[in-house]
C-alpha positions in Angstrom: 97.7 89.4 59.6 97.4 88.9 55.9 96.9 92.6 55.4 100.1 93.6 57.2 102.3 93.4 54.1 103.7 89.9 54.9 103.5 86.9 52.6 101.0 84.5 54.1 102.8 81.2 54.5 99.8 79.2 55.6 96.4 79.3 57.3 94.9 76.4 59.3 91.4 76.2 60.6 90.2 73.5 63.0 87.7 72.8 65.7 88.4 73.7 69.3 88.9 70.1 70.4 92.0 68.7 72.1 91.8 65.8 69.7 92.2 68.2 66.7 95.5 69.5 68.1 97.5 66.4 67.0 96.8 67.2 63.4 97.5 70.9 64.0 100.9 70.0 65.5 101.7 67.7 62.5 100.8 70.3 59.9 102.6 73.2 61.7 105.7 71.0 62.0 105.6 70.2 58.3 105.1 73.9 57.4 107.9 75.1 59.5 110.3 72.4 58.3 110.1 74.1 54.9 111.4 77.3 56.4 114.7 75.6 57.3 114.2 76.1 61.1 116.1 73.9 63.4 114.2 70.9 64.8 114.4 72.1 68.4 113.1 75.5 67.3 110.1 73.9 65.5 109.4 71.8 68.6 109.4 74.9 70.8 107.1 76.8 68.4 104.7 73.8 68.2 104.6 73.5 72.0 103.8 77.2 72.4 101.0 77.0 69.8 99.6 73.8 71.4 99.5 75.6 74.8 97.8 78.6 73.3 95.2 76.4 71.6 94.5 74.5 74.8 94.0 77.9 76.5 91.5 78.8 73.9 89.7 75.5 74.3 89.7 75.6 78.1 89.3 79.3 78.9 87.8 81.1 75.9 85.4 78.4 74.7 85.1 76.7 78.0 85.4 73.3 76.3 83.0 74.1 73.4 84.3 71.7 70.8 82.4 72.8 67.8 83.8 76.4 67.6 86.6 77.3 65.2 90.2 78.2 65.8 92.1 79.8 63.0 95.9 79.9 62.8 97.8 82.1 60.4 101.6 81.6 59.9 103.6 84.3 58.1 107.4 84.5 57.6 109.1 87.8 57.7 112.8 87.8 57.3 114.3 86.1 60.4 110.9 86.1 62.1 107.8 84.0 61.9 104.6 85.6 62.9 101.7 83.5 64.3 98.1 84.6 64.8 95.5 82.6 66.6 91.9 83.7 66.3 88.8 82.5 68.0 85.1 83.5 68.0 84.7 83.3 71.8 83.3 86.1 74.0 86.1 88.7 74.7 88.4 87.6 77.5 89.5 89.9 80.2 92.9 90.8 79.0 94.0 91.9 82.5 93.5 88.4 83.7 95.9 86.8 81.1 99.1 86.2 83.0 101.3 83.3 83.8 102.4 82.3 87.2 105.8 81.6 88.6 107.1 78.1 87.9 107.8 77.8 91.7 104.1 77.9 92.5 103.3 74.2 92.6 99.6 74.0 91.7 97.6 73.1 88.5 97.0 75.7 85.9 98.5 79.0 84.8 101.7 77.6 83.2 100.5 77.7 79.6 100.7 81.5 79.4 104.2 81.4 81.1 105.4 78.7 78.6 104.2 80.7 75.7 106.0 83.8 76.9 109.2 81.8 77.5 109.1 80.2 74.1 108.1 83.1 71.9 109.9 86.5 71.7 106.8 88.6 71.4 103.3 87.8 72.6 100.3 90.1 72.4 96.7 89.2 73.5 93.9 91.4 72.0 90.3 91.4 71.0 89.4 91.0 67.3 88.3 94.2 65.7 86.7 92.8 62.5 84.4 90.4 64.4 83.7 88.9 67.8 86.5 87.0 69.4 90.0 87.1 70.6 93.4 87.2 69.0 96.8 86.0 70.1 99.8 87.3 68.1 103.1 85.7 68.7 106.5 86.2 67.0 109.3 83.8 66.9 112.7 85.3 66.0 115.5 83.2 64.6 118.3 83.0 67.2 121.9 83.6 66.1 123.9 80.4 65.5 126.3 79.4 68.3 129.8 78.1 67.7 128.9 74.5 68.4 126.2 74.4 65.7 
């Protein structure tokens, strides 16, 4: 994303371990607080990023905790762009889909949560090296009268 003409706000790299996500959430919250986003928006973004990282850990790396995840965060006007990169074998993009909330069974809700919380979500394979890429865009919502 750094070559797309946007100013890079921040880049984080961490191991694909569930225990590393607490620090990722803390850092992302601090970074986004500097963008003057509302607390509830920051919480939604952090939830979406956490879900995406757990999907990378569980499905792309299949629990491999020594592999890297890279997160790039870029502001662009009223939008914030996020890019998650892994080095896992390419996933089957046709298999990435959420399930309906009404289906009461474990799994499959992370993709749905991400799609509900972010305004644009694109899964792709990395072109510059092996791995997968998840691009997400959060768009600032217009203020309501009660804000």
